[in-house]
N, C-alpha and C positions, 0 to 999 in steps of 0.2 A: 819170501816171507819176511826176512829181515828188512828188506827195502820198503815193503809196505808198512811195517811197524815204524820204521824211521820216518817215513813220510807222514804217517798219522801223528807221530809225536811232534813233528815240525808244525803241522797244522794246528794242533792243540796249543802249542806254545805261542804261535802267532795270534790265535784267538784270545788267549789270556792277556797278551800284551795289548791287543786292540781294546778289550774290555776295560783294562786298567786305564788306558788313555781316554776312553770315553767317560769313565767314572770321574777322572780328574777334570776333564773338560766340563762335565755337568756340574761338579762342585764349584768350579770357577765361575760358571754362569749363574748358579743359584745362590752363591754366597752373598752377593750384595743385596739380593731381595730378602733373604733370611735375616741378614743384619738389620735391614730397614724395618722389617716386621717386628723384630725383637725390641728394638729401641723406640719404636713408635708407641709402645704401651708401657713406657717407663717414665719416671720423673726425671727432671734435669739432674738432680743430684746423683741418682743411680746411673744415668748415662755417663757422667764424667768420672764416676768412681770406677765403673767397670762396664765398658760398652759391649762386652762379648758374652754376657750372660743375661738371663731374665731377671727382672726386678723382683722384689719381695711381693709386690702386688701388681696386678695388671691394670694399668691406667687407661681404660677404654674411654675415659672422659676426654682424652686428648683428641679423639676423632670428632666428638660432638663440639668441642671447643673450636677445632679447625673448621668444621662445617658451618657453624653459626657465627661465632665471634670473629673468625678470620675471613668470613664471607666466601669460603671455598665452595659452599653449596651453590651459590649463584653462578660462579664461574664453571662449575661442573655441569649444571643444567644447560648453560649456554654452549659449552663444548659438545655436549651430547646432541643438542639440536643442530648445530652447524655441521658437525661431523657426519651425522646420520643423513641429513638432507644432501650434503655434498656427495657422500658415497652412493646414495640411491640414484642421484642424477648421473653420476659418473658411470654406474653400471648400466643404466638404461641407454644413455647416449652411446657409450662405448660398445655395448653389445650390438646395438642397431647398426652402428658404423662398421663394426667388424663383419657383421652378417652381409651388409651391402657390398663391402670390399671383397670378401672372400667367397661368398656363395652365389652372388649375382654376376652375370656376365655383362660387362660394359667396358668400354675402351679406357676410361680414365681411372679405373680402380687402382692401378699401380701408382699413378701420380698422386691420388688422394691419400693413399697409405704413406707415400713419401712425405707429403705435407704434414701428416700427423706425426711422423717420426722426427721431423725437423724440430718439433717441440721438445724432444728429449735433450737436444743440444743447447737449449736456451736456459741459462741459470735463472732459477725462479726469482731470486732476490735482485737480479739486474733490472727487473720491471717494477720494482717497488716505488721509486719516485714517479715515473710516468703514470702508473696506476693511481697513486695518491692524488696527483694533480687532476687526473681525469675524474676520479670519484668525487673529489671535492667540488669540481665544477658542475657535476650533474646531481650533487646532493646525496651521494651514496655513503658518505662517511658516517660512522656510528650506526650503520644498518647492517644486518646480517648478510645481506646480498653482497656487501663489499668483501666478505670473506669467502662466501660460497662460490662466486664466479671465478676468482683466481684458483681456488682449490680444485674445482672441476676442470678448469682449462689446463692446469699443469698435471693433473692426474690422467687425463685422456690419452696422451701419447703412449705412455707405458701400458695402459689398460688395453688400448686398441691393438698394440703390438702383441701382447699376450693372448688376447682373444682371437685375433686373426690366425696366429700360429696354431691355436688349439682347434678352431673351427675348420682349419684346413685338413685336419686328420679325418673328418667325417666323409664317408663315401657319398657320392652324388646320388646313388640309387635311393637313399631314404627320402630325398626331396622329390625325386621323380615319382616314387610310389605314392607319396602324399598328394601330389598334384593330380595324379591319375585318379585318386579316390575323391577328388573334388575339393581339396584343401587349398585355400588361398595362400599367397606368400606370407601374409601376416600370420595365418594359422601355422604355417611351417615354422616360422620363427618362434612363436610363443609356445607351441605345443611340442615341437621336436628339438629345435636347435638350443633353445634356452635350457630345457631340462638336461640335455646332453652336455651342456657347458657349465654345469653346476660347479665342477671342480675348479675350472679356470676362474669363474666368478668369485668363488670363495677365496682364491689366491689374491685377486686384485682387491677384494673387500678388505682383507687383513692389511695388505701393504698400504692401501690408501687411507684406511681408518687410522692406522698408527701414525702416519705422516701428518694427517690433518689434525689428529688429536694433540700431537706434540708441537705443532707449528706455533712459533712465537712472534716472528718479526712482523708479518702481516697483521696479526691480531693486535700487536702493540701499537702499530702505526695507524691503523684504520679505526680502532675502537678507543675512544676516550671516555665514554659513558661507563661508570663503574657497574651499572646494572646489565651491561651487554658485553663485558669483558669475558674472554674465555679463560679456562683453567690455567694454562701456562702464564698468562699475564697476571692473574690473581696470585699465583705463587710468587712472582717477583715482587709484588707489592706487599704480600704477606710477610716476606722476610724483612722488609724495612720496618714494618709496623710492630712485629713481634720478634725483634732481633735476639732476645735472650731466651725465648721459649723454644728451644731446639727440638724437643720431643714432639711438640705440637706441629712444628714444621715437618718433621719426619712423618707424622700421621697424615698431613696434607699431601705429601709426596706419595705416600702409599695409596691414598684415594685416587691420585692421578694415574698411578701405574696399574691399578687393578682392572679397569675396563679393557685395556689392551691384552692383558693376560687372559681374561675371560673370553674375549673374542677369539683369540688363538686356540684356546681349549675347545671351543665349540666347533671350530672350522679346520683344525689341524689335519684331520683325516682326509678332508677334501683336498688340502694342499698336497699331501703325500700322494693321493690318487692322481692329481693333476701332473705331478712330476713323473710318476710312473708311466702314465699314458704317453707323455712327451718322450720319455726315454725309449719306450717300446716302439712307438710309431714313427718317431723322428729318425 
C-alpha cells in the first residue's frame, strides 16, 4: 500500500514538472508573437517609452498604412499566388511519384526514389547563380515561373520521402479489392490512396508552404519588377523606405507571419494524426 502511494506521488510530481516545462516552453515560443502583436498597434512614441505594455489607443491604422503606403499588399498577393501554386504542384507531382514508387511493382522504383532523395543533399542556394543564368537566357526572369519551378523542384525530395513512407503503411488488399471491383489504377489513386494520405499531405503542405512563403534569396534575385516581388522582398525594401516608422514595420511583419499561423491552425490535427500513424505502424 505504501509502495503504491509512493509510486503514485512520484508520477504526480513528474507530471507537474513536465507541465511546468511545457508551459515555460510555450511561453518562450509565444512571447515574440505576443510582443509583435502588442507593438504593431502602438505609436512610435509608445513603443520606445514602454515596449512591454499596450498603448493608450490601438493604432490599427498601422496595418492599413503598411498594406497600402508600404505596398505590402502587392507583395502579400504575389506570395499567396506563388506559394499556393507551388504547393499544389508539389502535392500533385509528389503524391503521384510516391504512389508509383511505393504502390506499383516495377524494377527501377528503388532507383527512382534514390534519385529523388539525392535532391535532399543539394543546398538550394548553391543553384542560385546557374539558375539565374539559365532563366535570364530563356527569358524567365521577372516571371512567377522563375520562383515556382525552383520551389517545386526543391520541395519534391522531402515530400516524396514523407509520402512514400506513409503510403507504405497501407495494406495491398485495398488496391486488390478496388481493382477486382473494376477500378482503374487512376481510380485507386484518386479515390483511395489520396484520401488515406490526407495526414501526410497536410504535413508536407505546412512545411512547404512555410518555406516557400518565407523564401527570400530566389525572390530577391529573380524578381526586379516591384509589382511582382514577394512579401519577404517587399519587407526588405519597406525597411529602407520607412526607416523611422517602426510600428508600421511591425504591422507589416505581423501580416507576413499570420498566414503561416492560420495554415498550421487548420492542419495541425492532420500533422498529429500523421505522426501517430507513423509511430504505430512504423
